[in-house]
N, C-alpha and C positions, 0 to 999 in steps of 0.2 A: 581856269577861273582865277583872277587876280586876288591878292590879299584884300584889297579894298572891296571887291565884290563879295568875297566870303564874309567880310565884316558886316556889310549891309544885309546879306542874307540872314546871318545870325541875329542881327538886331531885329529884322522884320519878324522872325519867328517868335520873338518875345512880346510882340504887340498884341495885347488882348484888352478888351473892354470889360472891366470888372463891375458887375452890377449885383448888389445884394449878396456879396460874398461868393458869387459864381462867375465863371468866365463865359461871356457871350461872344460868339464869333461871327465873322462875316459870311461864312458859307456853311451850309448844312444840308441834311436830307429833309426836304420839306421845311416846315416851320417849327418842328418839334425840338425840344431840348434833349440832348443826349445825357442819359444818366449813367454814371460809371459805378456808383456804389450799389446799384440794385438792378443788375442786368436781368434778373429773374422777376421783375415786377409785373403786376397784372396789367392787362390791356386797358388803355384809356387813362391811366394815371401814372405819375412819376412819384416814387417814394419820397417822403418828406426829408429823409436823410441824404438824398442824392445831391450831388453838386453838379452844376451845369459846366460841362467841359468837353469841347470838341476839338478835333485835331487841326483846325486852321492855324496857320503860322507855326506849326509844330510838326516835325517829321514823325510819322508813325514808326515805332521801333522795328528794327530789322532783327530777324531771328534765323536760326538754322533751317535749311530746306528739309532736313530729314532724309531718310534713305529711300522713301517710297514715292518720289516724284516721277511722273511720266510726262514727257513733252506734250504740249497741247496739240490734240488732233481731233477734238470733238467740240465744235462751236455749237453750244446748245444751252438753253435755259433750264430745262428739266433734266436733272442728272440722276434721278432715283432708280430708273430701270427696274421698277417693281420691288425694290427693297422695302421691307417692313420697318416701321418706326414712326415717331411723332412727326407730323408734317412740319416742315421748317422752310420759311422763305428767308433767304439771305440777301439783303439789299445793301450794297456797298457803293459809296460815292468816292471817287478819286479826284483829288485836287492837287494843284501845285502848292507845296508847302510855303513857298515864298509869296506868291501872288494871291493865293486862295482861289484862283480861277479853276473851274472844273476842267479836267483833261478829257477831251473828246477823242474817240476812236482808238483808245488804248485797250490792250487785251488784259483781262483779269482772269486768272485761273483760280479755282478752288478745288481742293480734294480732301477727303477725310475718310475715316473708317466707318463701318456700318454700326448698327445698334448693338452688335456683340463684339465690336473691336476688330473686325477683319477689313483689311485693305484690298480693294480690287487690284488685280495685276500681281498681287503678292500673297495670295490666299495660303500658300504652303509655308510662308514665313511668318504670318500673323498668328500670334497665340490666341488672340481674340478674347471674348468675354465669357467663355465657358458655357454656361447654361446647362451644366450637368452632363454634357456629351464629351466625346473625345476631341481634343484640340487638333487643328489641322496639322498633318505631319506625324500623327501618332502621339504617344506619351500617355501618362496617367490622366484620368478625368480630373478636372479641377475641383477643389474643395473651397468652402468659405461661405460667405453670405453676401447679399446685395449691400451696396454702400449705405452707411449711416452718416450722421454729421461728424463722427469721429473716424478719421482715415485709418485704414488698416495696412496700407502699403508703405514701403520704405521710400523715402525721398530719393528721386533719381539723381544720377551724377551727370546727366547730359548725354550719356550714351544709351542706345536702345538696350533693353534687357537681353540677356543671353537667351538664345533659342527663339528669337522673334519678338513681335510686338513692338517694333520700332516706331519711328515717326517723330522722334525728338532730335537726336543727334546721330553721329556716326556718318560713315561714308555712304554714297549712293549705291543702291542695289539695283541690279538689272531685273526687270519683270520676270516672273516665273510662270505667268499664264496670260491669257488673252482677255480676261474680264476687265471692264472699264467703268463699272458703276460708281456713283458718287464722285465723279470727276467731270470737269467741264470748263469751258472758257466762254466768256461773253465779251463783246466790244462795248465800251461805254458810249452812251449817246451824247447829245449836246450838253446835257446837264451833268455829265461825268458819272452817271449811275449805271450799274449793272444789277440784275436780279436773278437769283438762282432758286429753283424749286428742288428741295432735297429733304432729308430726314435729319432729326436731331442725332448727332454722333453719340456713340457709346464710349466706353473706356477700355483700356487695357493696362497691363501691369507697367508701372513706372511713369505714366503720364496722366495729367489731368485731361478732361474733355476739351478738344480743340479742333479747329479747322485750319488747314494750310492754305496760303494764298500767295500768288505772285502777280506783279504788274509788269507788262511788257510795253515798250514804246518804240515807235519808229519802224515797225514791221509792216507786212502787207498780207492781205487775205489772198489765199490761193485755194485751189480745189482740194488741197490736203489739210487746210486749216490756216492758222496764223503763223507766218514764218518770218525769220529775220528779226532785225531790230535789237533791242537791248532790254535786259531785265533790270528795271530801276528799283524794284522793291520785292523782298521776300520776307513774309511774316507769317504769324499765326494768329488766329482769332479765338477768343476764350469766352467762357460762360461763367456767370456767378454760381456759387455753390448751391444756392437755394433752387436754381433751375435744374441743376444736375440731380439734386436729391428728389425733386418732384418727378423728373424723368424716370428715376429708378423705381418708382411705384407703378410704372406703366409697362405692359408687355410690348416687345420682348426684352426690354432692358431689365425688367424685374427677374428674369431668369439668369442673369449674369452672376457668376460666383467668383469673379476676378477681384483681387485686391485693388483698391482705388487710391489714387494719389489726388489730393485736393489742390485747388488753385494756389493756395499759400505754400504748399510743399513743392510744387512744380518748379524746377530750376530753369525752364525755358521761358515761362511767363515772367516779364520784367517787373511786374508789380506796380505799374504806373497807370492803371486804369485804361481809358479809351486810347490814350497815346500808345499803350502797349498792346492794343488789340482787343480790349474787353468790350464785348458786344452789348448793346442795349437790346433787351428782349421784351416783347410784349405778347401776351397770350391772346389768342383770338376769342376765347371766352374767359371771362374773369375767374381767376383761381383754378383754371383747368388747363394745364399744359398739354394734356392728352388731345385736346381739340386742335392743337397746332399753335405755332408761334411765328412771329416776324422778328428777325435779328437785323439790326442796322448798325452801321459804323461809317464815319467819314475818315478816309485814309489820306494823310498828307504825305506826298512823295516828292522826291527831287528827280524830275525827268531826265536830268543830265547825268545822274549817278549810275553806278553799276553795283547791284547787290544780288548776287546769285544764291546766297545762303549756303555756299559750299566751302566757306573758309573757316567753319567751326564757330 
């Protein structure tokens, strides 16, 4: 890409239409306004303090891949595999950050821990959320209490905690088992949208609640899954504190005794709202996260870029 092209791309990302103090963009999921300040807001309404801000003309932040990525081999919408937890629909729209046009036929991966902090494929390495039992791999039973609005954990340094519970930084780990729950891949449709059926993630020591994601372009579908092409985006999706606190009152999350790291403490979350991966969350029943939620985000990517998330 020439210097002139780079300049035009940089200028185009800055173009937003400011209306009433918020940024209204040309592309989005449906006609709704994405709220970044209240990702835990109730269904049917946006919080009065929220600002309208979606990722059009703006690249979604790249983050580390984490140690627990497994190459896409399960093209599916429902990734729960019977895992317990608050029902969660994750609806992501992928657009070209320069043109704002939806990207059709690109592969989107998501993967995350279960309600008690365990990653499939790495059950023996995950310290998990305790729940009063023995952690995977042995050791002493965890002590502590479910999270409150005051964090009890120590802010992470970007590396996974010693003894497991990774997912933030550090080098890639090879899978230790054959489980693959809460992992899956979908191809975007004409509107650039994919939708996953999953459960609300739990937490583990050293990281806030999050979901990992990758976007692959230029590959092909085979009998084994999506192969080839290029990874143009590696990021993480985040939840507002109020939603995490609400989830902590619902079983099995309420049994967790693991120290919690808040969104503000987390060193992976870039602190820039929707552009950094902060999801908009709407409860299916007003005021009741236990009934389920829908999480949405528009991700602006550069389809010509390479971002594997393995460079730290």
